[in-house]
C-alpha positions as CSV (number, residue, x, y, z in Angstrom):
1,M,0.0,0.0,0.0
2,D,2.5,2.6,-1.2
3,D,0.0,4.9,-2.9
4,L,-1.2,7.5,-0.5
5,G,-2.8,9.7,-3.0
6,P,-1.9,12.9,-4.8
7,F,-1.8,15.0,-1.7
8,S,0.8,12.9,0.1
9,D,2.8,12.4,-3.1
10,A,3.0,16.2,-3.6
11,M,3.9,16.8,0.0
12,R,6.7,14.2,-0.1
13,E,8.1,16.1,-3.1
14,R,7.7,19.4,-1.3
15,L,9.5,18.1,1.8
16,A,12.4,16.7,-0.3
17,D,12.8,20.0,-2.1
18,A,12.8,22.0,1.2
19,L,15.3,19.7,2.8
20,H,17.6,19.9,-0.2
21,R,17.5,23.7,0.0
22,H,17.9,24.1,3.7
23,L,20.4,21.4,4.8
24,P,24.0,22.7,4.7
25,A,25.8,22.0,1.4
26,P,29.3,20.4,1.8
27,A,30.8,22.9,-0.6
28,H,29.7,25.8,1.6
29,S,30.2,24.2,5.1
30,D,32.8,24.8,7.7
31,S,32.9,21.0,8.0
32,P,32.1,19.4,4.6
33,R,32.2,15.8,6.0
34,L,29.7,16.7,8.7
35,A,27.4,18.3,6.1
36,E,27.7,15.3,3.9
37,A,26.8,12.9,6.7
38,M,23.8,15.1,7.7
39,R,22.5,15.0,4.1
40,Y,23.1,11.3,3.9
41,A,21.0,10.7,7.0
42,A,18.2,13.1,6.2
43,L,17.8,12.6,2.5
44,A,18.0,8.8,2.4
45,G,14.3,8.5,1.6
46,G,12.0,6.7,4.0
47,K,8.3,6.8,4.5
48,R,8.1,10.5,5.6
49,I,5.1,9.7,7.7
50,R,5.7,12.4,10.3
51,P,6.0,15.3,7.9
52,L,3.0,14.0,6.0
53,L,1.1,14.2,9.3
54,V,2.3,17.8,9.7
55,Y,1.0,18.7,6.2
56,G,-2.2,16.8,6.7
57,A,-3.0,18.4,10.1
58,C,-2.2,21.9,8.7
59,R,-4.6,21.3,5.8
60,L,-7.3,20.1,8.2
61,A,-6.8,23.2,10.3
62,G,-7.3,25.4,7.2
63,G,-3.7,26.2,6.5
64,E,-1.6,26.1,3.3
65,P,1.3,23.7,2.6
66,A,3.8,26.6,2.8
67,Q,2.8,27.2,6.4
68,A,3.8,23.7,7.3
69,D,7.2,23.4,5.5
70,V,9.3,24.4,8.5
71,A,7.5,22.2,10.9
72,A,7.6,19.3,8.5
73,M,11.4,19.7,8.1
74,A,11.9,20.0,11.8
75,V,10.1,16.9,12.8
76,E,11.8,14.9,10.0
77,L,15.2,16.1,11.1
78,I,14.5,15.0,14.7
79,H,13.4,11.6,13.4
80,A,16.5,11.3,11.2
81,Y,18.8,12.2,14.2
82,S,17.1,9.6,16.3
83,L,17.6,6.9,13.7
84,V,21.3,7.8,13.4
85,H,21.8,7.5,17.1
86,D,19.6,4.4,17.5
87,D,21.7,2.5,14.9
88,L,25.0,3.2,16.8
89,P,27.0,0.4,18.3
90,A,26.2,1.6,21.8
91,M,22.5,1.3,21.1
92,D,20.9,-1.1,18.5
93,D,24.2,-1.6,16.7
94,D,22.6,-1.9,13.2
95,D,24.4,-1.9,9.9
96,L,21.5,-1.2,7.5
97,R,18.8,1.5,7.4
98,R,16.4,2.3,4.6
99,G,18.2,-0.3,2.4
100,Q,21.7,1.3,2.7
101,P,24.5,1.4,5.2
102,T,23.8,3.2,8.5
103,C,25.4,6.5,9.0
104,H,28.2,5.2,11.2
105,R,29.0,2.5,8.7
106,A,28.9,4.9,5.7
107,F,31.1,7.4,7.5
108,D,32.4,6.5,11.0
109,E,31.0,6.4,14.5
110,A,32.2,9.9,15.6
111,T,30.9,11.5,12.5
112,A,27.5,9.8,12.9
113,I,27.2,11.1,16.5
114,L,28.0,14.6,15.4
115,A,25.7,14.4,12.4
116,G,22.9,13.3,14.7
117,D,23.6,16.1,17.2
118,T,23.6,18.7,14.4
119,L,20.4,17.4,12.8
120,H,18.8,17.8,16.3
121,T,20.0,21.3,16.8
122,F,19.2,22.3,13.2
123,A,15.5,21.3,13.7
124,F,15.2,23.9,16.4
125,E,17.2,26.5,14.5
126,L,14.6,26.2,11.7
127,L,11.7,26.5,14.0
128,S,13.2,29.5,15.7
129,S,14.0,31.5,12.6
130,A,12.6,30.1,9.3
131,G,9.2,30.7,7.9
132,D,6.7,33.4,8.7
133,Y,5.2,32.8,12.2
134,P,4.3,35.0,15.1
135,D,6.8,34.7,18.0
136,S,4.1,33.0,20.1
137,A,3.6,30.3,17.5
138,R,7.3,29.7,17.3
139,V,7.6,29.2,21.0
140,G,4.6,26.9,21.0
141,M,6.0,24.7,18.2
142,I,9.5,24.6,19.8
143,R,7.9,23.5,23.1
144,T,5.7,20.9,21.4
145,L,8.8,19.3,19.6
146,C,11.0,19.5,22.7
147,Q,8.5,17.8,24.9
148,A,8.0,15.0,22.3
149,A,11.7,14.4,21.7
150,G,13.3,14.7,25.1
151,G,13.0,13.4,28.6
152,T,9.2,13.2,28.5
153,G,9.0,11.6,25.1
154,M,11.3,9.9,22.6
155,A,14.5,9.9,24.6
156,A,12.8,8.6,27.7
157,G,11.2,5.8,25.6
158,Q,14.5,4.9,24.0
159,M,16.1,4.7,27.5
160,Q,13.3,2.4,28.6
161,D,13.8,0.3,25.5
162,M,17.5,-0.2,26.2
163,E,16.9,-1.0,29.8
164,G,14.4,-3.6,28.8
165,H,16.8,-5.7,26.7
166,G,16.6,-9.3,27.8
167,Q,13.5,-8.6,30.1
168,T,9.9,-9.5,29.6
169,R,7.5,-6.6,29.9
170,D,3.7,-6.8,30.2
171,V,1.5,-5.2,27.6
172,T,0.8,-2.1,29.7
173,A,4.5,-1.4,30.2
174,L,5.2,-2.1,26.5
175,E,2.5,0.3,25.4
176,R,3.8,3.0,27.7
177,M,7.4,2.6,26.4
178,H,6.2,2.9,22.8
179,Y,4.0,5.8,23.6
180,L,7.1,7.7,24.7
181,K,9.5,6.4,22.1
182,T,7.3,6.5,19.0
183,G,3.8,7.9,19.8
184,R,4.7,11.2,21.3
185,L,6.6,12.4,18.1
186,I,3.7,11.2,15.9
187,T,1.2,13.1,17.9
188,A,3.5,16.1,18.0
189,S,3.7,16.0,14.2
190,L,0.0,16.6,14.1
191,L,0.1,19.3,16.7
192,L,2.9,21.1,14.8
193,G,0.8,21.2,11.6
194,Y,-2.2,22.4,13.6
195,Q,-0.1,25.1,15.2
196,A,1.5,26.2,12.0
197,A,-1.9,26.9,10.5
198,G,-2.5,29.5,13.1
199,R,-6.2,28.9,13.5
200,P,-6.9,27.8,17.1
201,D,-9.7,25.2,17.5
202,A,-9.9,23.3,20.8
203,T,-12.1,20.6,19.4
204,L,-9.8,19.9,16.4
205,E,-6.7,19.9,18.7
206,H,-8.4,17.3,21.0
207,N,-9.3,15.1,18.0
208,L,-5.8,15.3,16.5
209,R,-4.3,14.2,19.8
210,A,-6.7,11.3,19.9
211,F,-5.9,10.4,16.3
212,G,-2.2,10.6,16.9
213,D,-2.1,8.6,20.1
214,A,-4.0,5.8,18.4
215,I,-1.9,5.6,15.2
216,G,1.3,6.0,17.2
217,L,0.6,2.7,18.9
218,A,-0.7,1.1,15.8
219,F,2.6,2.2,14.0
220,Q,4.7,0.4,16.6
221,I,2.6,-2.8,16.6
222,Q,2.9,-2.9,12.8
223,D,6.7,-2.4,13.2
224,D,6.8,-5.4,15.6
225,I,4.8,-7.5,13.1
226,L,7.0,-6.6,10.2
227,D,10.1,-7.5,12.2
228,V,9.0,-11.1,12.4
229,T,7.2,-11.5,9.0
230,V,9.3,-9.6,6.5
231,D,12.9,-10.2,5.4
232,T,15.8,-7.7,5.6
233,A,15.7,-6.9,1.8
234,Q,12.1,-5.8,1.9
235,L,12.3,-4.2,5.3
236,G,15.3,-2.1,4.5
237,K,16.9,-2.8,7.9
238,P,17.8,-6.0,9.7
239,S,14.8,-8.2,10.4
240,K,14.4,-10.2,13.6
241,S,16.4,-7.4,15.4
242,D,13.9,-7.4,18.3
243,E,14.6,-11.1,18.9
244,K,18.4,-10.4,18.6
245,H,18.2,-7.8,21.4
246,G,15.8,-9.8,23.6
247,K,13.1,-7.2,23.4
248,S,9.5,-7.7,24.4
249,T,7.2,-7.2,21.4
250,F,3.5,-7.2,20.7
251,P,3.6,-10.5,18.7
252,A,5.6,-12.2,21.4
253,L,3.2,-11.1,24.1
254,L,-0.1,-11.2,22.2
255,G,0.6,-13.5,19.3
256,L,0.7,-12.4,15.7
257,R,-3.0,-12.6,14.9
258,A,-4.0,-10.7,18.1
259,S,-1.4,-8.1,17.3
260,Q,-2.8,-7.6,13.8
261,Q,-6.3,-7.2,15.3
262,R,-5.1,-4.7,17.9
263,A,-3.5,-2.6,15.1
264,E,-6.7,-2.7,13.1
265,A,-8.8,-1.7,16.1
266,L,-6.4,1.3,16.8
267,C,-6.7,2.3,13.1
268,Q,-10.4,2.4,13.3
269,Q,-10.2,4.3,16.6
270,A,-8.0,6.9,14.9
271,R,-10.3,7.2,11.9
272,G,-13.3,7.7,14.2
273,A,-11.5,10.6,16.0
274,L,-11.5,12.6,12.7
275,Q,-14.8,11.3,11.2
276,A,-16.6,14.6,11.9
277,H,-14.1,16.6,9.9
278,G,-15.2,15.0,6.6
279,E,-13.2,15.2,3.3
280,A,-10.6,17.6,4.7
281,A,-9.4,14.7,6.9
282,A,-9.0,12.3,4.0
283,P,-5.1,12.5,3.8
284,L,-4.8,11.7,7.5
285,Q,-7.3,8.9,7.2
286,Q,-5.3,7.4,4.4
287,L,-2.2,7.6,6.5
288,A,-3.9,5.7,9.3
289,D,-4.7,2.9,6.8
290,Y,-1.2,3.0,5.4
291,I,0.4,2.6,8.8
292,I,-1.2,-0.8,9.5
293,H,-1.0,-2.1,6.0
294,R,2.5,-1.1,5.0
295,N,5.0,-3.8,4.3
296,H,8.2,-2.0,5.3
């Protein structure tokens, strides 16, 4: 299910163009190797789900794609940095990402660390200075992304994930860990798009949060399913890696069929959260379906 419709296809192209223009060019950088590694990590393709959520939420809130560009780049840079660091020998120690060598294999470990660090800071540089937003909106978007990426979000979830190697978690603990590690950034992507549109609507904000929390967990369940059902060539990264690290997963705790049913139920829950918004929510509804039917 790679066809997400003309809106998502257009927004992927828009994001790629924006990243190409804004990321530092090696020829004009104080550190060409660092710039090259940053571009390698951020421009390597991928599903671009988080930026698509930004664009979709901005559209739903009555905004234009140009209003969402900066937020879409920022969340993708945070995601890219997290993958660079997750793949490092000190963490998941993976050699393949998106079908090509991981950043520390293509360059070296120190360069990968610095590339991840700089992608992280560049995301907030963009939010603080690029685009045309009121200062209050900039502060709000920076806060949203900080809370989702740091010690109350992705970084905390990654820490819990590493601490859980070789241990068996119950489903409640596993869901909490993935809410932090994956779900918070997914929900933040929606909120960033909503904030970028500059049209406050408490009901829409509530519904976007409900949508994001549901698809965030569905995304992780599908990741766990793919890890045990798809080979490395199709997945674009090492398969069976959860088993290798002794991690608790939804298929291991619930079984494969029950995990698939749980992901489907979450998708329907997410779709229901935006049902009242009609056709304007169509790109986000398509993304919800994609998340649980994707094969990589």
